[in-house]
C-alpha positions in Angstrom: -26.4 13.3 -28.3 -28.3 12.0 -25.3 -28.2 13.6 -21.9 -26.1 10.7 -20.5 -23.8 11.1 -23.5 -23.3 14.8 -22.8 -22.6 14.0 -19.1 -20.0 11.4 -20.0 -18.4 13.8 -22.5 -18.2 16.6 -19.9 -16.7 14.2 -17.3 -14.0 13.2 -19.8 -13.2 16.8 -20.9 -13.2 18.4 -17.5 -9.6 17.5 -16.5 -8.4 18.4 -20.0 -9.9 21.8 -19.8 -8.7 22.4 -16.3 -5.2 21.4 -17.3 -5.3 23.8 -20.2 -6.3 26.7 -18.0 -3.9 26.0 -15.2 -1.1 25.7 -17.7 -2.0 29.1 -19.2 -2.9 31.0 -16.0 -1.2 29.1 -13.2 -3.9 29.6 -10.6 -5.4 26.2 -9.7 -8.2 27.3 -7.5 -9.5 30.1 -9.7 -9.2 28.0 -12.8 -11.0 25.1 -11.1 -13.9 27.4 -10.2 -14.0 28.8 -13.8 -14.1 25.3 -15.3 -16.9 24.2 -13.1 -18.9 27.3 -14.2 -18.2 26.4 -17.9 -19.3 22.8 -17.3 -22.5 24.1 -15.7 -23.1 26.3 -18.7 -22.6 23.4 -21.0 -25.1 21.2 -19.2 -27.7 23.9 -19.7 -27.0 24.9 -23.3 -25.8 21.8 -25.1 -29.0 19.7 -24.6 -31.0 22.6 -26.2 -28.5 24.0 -28.7 -26.5 20.8 -29.5 -22.9 19.9 -28.8 -20.5 22.2 -30.5 -18.1 20.9 -33.2 -15.2 21.5 -30.8 -16.6 20.9 -27.3 -13.2 21.0 -25.7 -12.4 24.4 -27.3 -15.9 25.7 -26.3 -15.3 24.8 -22.7 -11.8 26.3 -22.7 -13.1 29.5 -24.2 -16.0 29.9 -21.8 -13.9 28.9 -18.8 -11.2 31.5 -19.8 -13.9 34.2 -20.0 -15.1 33.2 -16.6 -11.6 33.3 -15.2 -11.0 36.8 -16.8 -14.2 38.0 -15.3 -13.0 36.9 -11.9 -9.8 38.9 -12.3 -11.7 42.0 -13.4 -13.8 41.9 -10.3 -10.6 42.3 -8.2 -9.3 45.9 -8.6 -5.9 44.9 -7.0 -5.2 42.7 -10.0 -5.7 45.2 -12.8 -2.1 45.0 -13.9 -2.1 41.3 -13.9 -5.3 41.2 -15.8 -3.8 42.9 -18.8 -1.2 40.1 -19.1 -3.7 37.3 -19.1 -6.9 38.8 -20.5 -6.3 37.7 -24.1 -9.4 35.7 -25.0 -8.9 32.2 -26.4 -10.9 31.0 -29.3 -11.4 27.3 -30.0 -8.7 27.2 -32.8 -6.2 28.5 -30.2 -6.7 25.6 -27.8 -3.6 23.4 -27.7 -4.0 19.6 -28.3 -1.9 18.8 -25.2 -3.8 16.6 -22.7 -2.7 17.7 -19.3 -4.8 15.2 -17.4 -1.7 13.3 -16.0 -0.1 16.6 -14.9 -3.3 17.5 -13.2 -3.4 14.2 -11.4 0.1 14.7 -10.2 -0.9 18.1 -8.8 -4.0 16.7 -7.0 -1.8 14.0 -5.4 0.8 16.5 -4.2 2.8 15.1 -1.3 1.9 17.9 1.1 -1.7 16.7 1.1 -3.1 13.9 3.2 -4.5 10.8 1.5 -8.1 12.0 2.2 -7.4 15.3 0.6 -5.7 13.8 -2.4 -8.7 11.6 -3.0 -11.2 14.4 -2.6 -9.3 16.8 -4.8 -8.7 14.1 -7.5 -12.4 13.3 -7.6 -13.4 17.0 -7.8 -10.8 18.3 -10.3 -10.0 15.2 -12.4 -13.1 13.1 -11.9 -15.5 16.0 -12.4 -17.7 15.0 -9.4 -19.5 17.7 -7.5 -18.6 18.3 -3.8 -22.0 17.0 -2.9 -21.4 13.7 -4.8 -18.0 13.2 -3.1 -19.5 13.9 0.3 -22.3 11.4 -0.3 -19.8 8.7 -1.4 -17.7 9.1 1.8 -20.7 9.7 4.1 -19.6 13.1 5.4 -21.5 16.4 5.4 -21.1 18.5 2.2 -19.7 21.4 4.2 -17.0 19.1 5.6 -16.0 17.9 2.2 -16.0 21.4 0.8 -13.7 22.6 3.5 -11.4 19.6 2.9 -11.2 20.4 -0.8 -10.6 24.1 -0.1 -7.8 23.4 2.3 -6.2 21.1 -0.3 -6.2 23.9 -2.9 -4.7 26.3 -0.4 -1.9 23.9 0.5 -1.0 23.4 -3.1 -1.0 27.1 -3.6 1.2 27.6 -0.5 3.6 24.9 -1.7 4.2 27.0 -4.9 3.9 23.9 -7.1 4.5 24.5 -10.9 2.2 22.9 -13.4 4.5 20.4 -15.0 5.4 16.7 -14.8 8.2 16.1 -12.4 11.3 14.3 -13.8 13.4 11.3 -12.9 13.0 9.7 -9.4 10.5 12.4 -8.3 8.2 11.5 -11.2 8.3 7.8 -10.3 7.6 8.6 -6.6 4.7 10.9 -7.5 3.3 8.4 -9.9 3.2 5.8 -7.1 1.2 8.3 -5.0 -1.2 8.8 -7.9 -1.7 5.0 -8.3 -2.2 4.6 -4.6 -4.9 7.3 -4.6 -6.7 5.6 -7.5 -6.3 2.3 -5.7 -7.9 3.7 -2.5 -10.8 5.2 -4.5 -11.5 1.8 -6.1 -11.3 0.0 -2.8 -13.8 2.3 -1.2 -16.1 1.8 -4.2 -15.7 -2.0 -4.3 -15.8 -2.7 -0.6 -17.3 0.3 1.2 -15.7 0.8 4.6 -18.8 2.2 6.2 -22.5 2.6 5.7 -25.3 0.2 4.6 -24.0 -0.7 1.1 -21.5 -3.5 0.3 -20.1 -1.4 -2.6 -20.4 2.0 -4.3 -20.3 1.3 -8.0 -20.0 5.0 -8.9 -16.6 5.3 -7.1 -15.4 2.0 -8.6 -16.3 3.1 -12.1 -14.6 6.5 -11.6 -11.4 4.8 -10.4 -11.4 2.5 -13.4 -12.1 5.5 -15.7 -9.2 7.5 -14.3 -6.8 4.6 -14.3 -7.7 4.0 -18.0 -6.7 7.6 -18.6 -3.4 7.2 -16.9 -2.8 3.9 -18.8 -3.5 5.6 -22.1 -0.7 8.1 -21.4 1.7 5.6 -19.8 1.0 2.3 -21.6 4.5 1.0 -21.0 4.4 1.4 -17.2 3.9 -2.1 -15.9 2.5 -1.0 -12.5 -0.1 1.2 -14.2 -1.1 -1.7 -16.4 -1.2 -4.0 -13.3 -3.4 -1.6 -11.4 -5.9 -1.4 -14.2 -5.9 -5.2 -14.6 -6.5 -5.6 -10.8 -9.5 -3.2 -10.9 -11.1 -4.9 -13.9 -10.6 -8.4 -12.5 -12.0 -7.5 -9.2 -14.9 -5.3 -10.5 -15.9 -8.3 -12.7 -17.3 -10.0 -9.6 -19.4 -7.1 -8.4 -22.8 -8.5 -9.4 -22.2 -11.8 -7.6 -21.0 -10.2 -4.4 -24.5 -9.5 -3.0 -27.9 -11.3 -2.8 -31.1 -9.7 -4.1 -31.6 -8.3 -0.5 -28.2 -6.7 -0.6 -26.4 -9.1 1.7 -22.7 -9.9 1.3 -21.8 -13.2 -0.5 -18.2 -14.4 0.1 -16.0 -15.3 -2.9 -16.3 -19.1 -2.4 -20.1 -18.9 -2.4 -20.6 -16.6 -5.4 -22.5 -17.6 -8.5 -19.6 -17.3 -11.0 -21.9 -17.3 -14.0 -22.7 -13.7 -12.9 -19.0 -12.6 -13.3 -18.4 -10.3 -16.2 -16.3 -12.4 -18.6 -15.5 -9.4 -20.8 -13.8 -7.6 -17.9 -12.1 -10.8 -16.9 -10.7 -11.4 -20.4 -9.5 -7.8 -20.7 -8.0 -7.8 -17.2 -6.3 -11.1 -17.7 -4.6 -9.9 -20.9 -3.5 -6.7 -19.1 -2.2 -8.8 -16.1 -0.1 -11.0 -18.5 1.3 -7.9 -20.2 2.2 -6.3 -16.9 4.2 -9.4 -15.8 6.3 -9.4 -19.0 8.4 -6.5 -17.8 11.8 -6.7 -16.0 10.5 -5.9 -12.5 7.6 -6.9 -10.3 5.4 -4.4 -8.4 2.6 -4.9 -5.9 -0.2 -4.1 -8.3 1.1 -6.6 -10.9 1.2 -9.3 -8.3 -2.3 -8.5 -6.9 -3.6 -8.6 -10.5 -2.0 -12.0 -11.0 -3.7 -13.2 -7.8 -7.1 -11.8 -8.9 -6.6 -13.5 -12.4 -5.9 -16.8 -10.6 -9.2 -16.5 -8.7 -11.2 -15.4 -11.8 -9.7 -18.3 -13.8 -11.4 -20.9 -11.6 -14.9 -21.9 -12.7 -15.6 -23.1 -9.2 -14.2 -22.3 -5.8 -12.8 -25.9 -5.6 -10.8 -25.4 -8.8 -8.9 -22.4 -7.4 -5.1 -22.9 -7.7 -4.4 -22.1 -4.1 -0.7 -23.1 -4.4 -0.3 -20.4 -7.0 -2.2 -17.9 -5.0 0.0 -18.6 -1.9 3.2 -18.4 -4.0 2.2 -15.0 -5.3 1.3 -13.7 -1.8 4.7 -14.9 -0.6 6.4 -12.8 -3.3 4.2 -9.9 -2.5 5.0 -10.2 1.2 8.7 -9.9 0.4 8.6 -6.9 -1.9 5.8 -5.0 -0.1 5.4 -6.2 3.5 1.9 -5.5 4.8 -0.2 -7.2 7.5 -3.1 -7.5 5.1 -0.9 -9.4 2.7 0.0 -11.8 5.5 -3.6 -12.1 6.4 -4.6 -13.1 2.9 -1.6 -15.5 2.7 -2.9 -17.2 5.8 -6.2 -17.9 4.0 -4.3 -19.4 1.1 -2.1 -21.4 3.4 -5.1 -22.8 5.2 -6.5 -24.1 1.9 -3.2 -25.9 1.1 -2.1 -27.2 4.5 -5.2 -26.9 6.6 -6.8 -24.4 9.0 -4.2 -25.0 11.8 -1.4 -23.8 9.5 -3.4 -20.7 8.7 -4.1 -20.0 12.3 -0.4 -20.3 13.2 0.4 -17.7 10.6 -2.3 -15.4 11.9 -0.5 -15.5 15.3 2.4 -13.5 13.8 0.0 -10.6 13.4 -1.2 -10.4 17.0 1.6 -8.1 18.0 1.1 -5.7 15.0 -0.5 -2.5 16.3 -2.0 -1.9 12.9 -4.1 -5.1 13.3 -5.1 -4.7 16.9 -8.8 -5.4 17.1 -9.1 -5.2 13.3 -12.3 -6.9 12.1 -10.6 -8.6 9.2 -8.1 -10.4 11.4 -11.0 -11.4 13.8 -13.2 -12.6 10.9 -10.5 -14.7 9.2 -9.5 -16.3 12.6 -13.2 -17.0 13.1 -13.5 -18.6 9.7 -10.4 -20.8 10.3 -11.6 -21.8 13.8 -14.9 -22.8 12.4 -13.1 -25.1 9.9 -11.2 -26.7 12.8 -14.5 -27.5 14.5 -14.0 -24.9 17.3 -17.5 -23.4 17.0 -17.3 -21.7 20.4 -14.1 -19.9 19.4 -15.5 -19.1 16.0 -18.7 -17.7 17.5 -16.7 -15.4 19.8 -14.5 -14.1 17.0 -17.4 -13.6 14.6 -19.2 -11.5 17.2 -16.1 -9.4 18.0 -15.5 -8.9 14.3 -19.1 -7.7 13.8 -18.7 -5.1 16.5 -15.4 -3.9 15.1 -16.5 -3.1 11.5 -18.1 0.2 10.4 -19.8 -1.4 7.4 -23.4 -2.3 8.2 -23.5 -4.9 5.4 -20.4 -6.6 6.6 -21.7 -6.5 10.2 -24.9 -8.3 9.1 -22.9 -11.0 7.4 -20.6 -11.6 10.4 -23.6 -11.7 12.8 -25.2 -14.2 10.5 -22.0 -16.3 10.5 -22.0 -16.1 14.3 -25.6 -17.3 14.6 -24.8 -20.3 12.4 -22.0 -21.5 14.7 -23.6 -20.4 18.0 -23.0 -23.1 20.7 -26.1 -24.9 22.0 -27.4 -24.7 25.6 -25.3 -27.8 26.6 -22.0 -26.5 25.1 -21.2 -24.1 28.0 -20.1 -20.6 27.7 -18.4 -19.6 24.5 -14.6 -19.1 24.9 -11.6 -18.5 22.8 -10.1 -22.0 22.7 -7.3 -21.4 20.2 -4.2 -20.0 21.7 -1.1 -18.8 19.8 2.0 -20.6 21.0 
């Protein structure tokens, strides 16, 4: 097996092994450290000695030994050691895959969203602390402290390693899906830094969502989320120029879109909509499928996109949904209609000074011919974003609509009534 193959196998097995140890020993933090040591040992030994016949059992055995060694080093735990020190052999490793239970634990409600994301990527994704820190552009020490605090909070909460039942399970699953959604969004459209996207995070979110879907294939929102990720990720190669500059959806070379991902995502989106209820991920997947179905921007079924956003706005109200509906409405009824809908967001504190609201308003003002207003809003949007790539794009748009010397000072000409 190649080095890349071994790396992929270890990433797949890591949450399964951690789940097996936590279920047996009940100490998340100690088990997580032991599993990481076992994975490190495998990366050294397997390329030289070959992958064992039962790699999962090998990892569980080595991790269990590491965990027992940790207990032995603590004299105060001698009595407890005797109860857990029975050594596992590969044949004793249960077939149960506890990945979903582990995800539920990492997305514990006592944790902040940032901590849930970090712990999920560390414990379930198998990423190192340094890799996670680089992805989110924070110092490694900061990320290490965040992960450590998350483990301590889970320990203090006294959480048991089991799947919750009934309404609690549904609520926790929604948290898990939201965390995976946030990881994908950060990978697909980086909120800060020089890159438009971070493919490693997007790939990891898709991989983890596939794992959840494999265990919960009948859950329509899980299916919808996976479909949404695939349909969106399919456009990745067309989103940037060779120089790394952002290319908006209507200007993308659609021959670069990944048709395999689009076909898979479309089938999943259709399957998710066949259920008795509609959820936000199913609707977003349907919107993405509508965009991906158009061979050119002009062929986009904007009426369908707008109708789907209307439904989404009713079941999951959110200013970003309204913002996107304004874009669709402008395509159907003209930019003035879109601008009028944007006015309903001006009093929403969540959107105050948000670069997306500013940039969409700039785009619609440009379409009305108000280049001075568009210039002002593009510039304000550029100053408001933390993404350098997005800032470059918005500054470029501003330069294209910049008023000439005889046009007077730029001003915001459009006023909400």
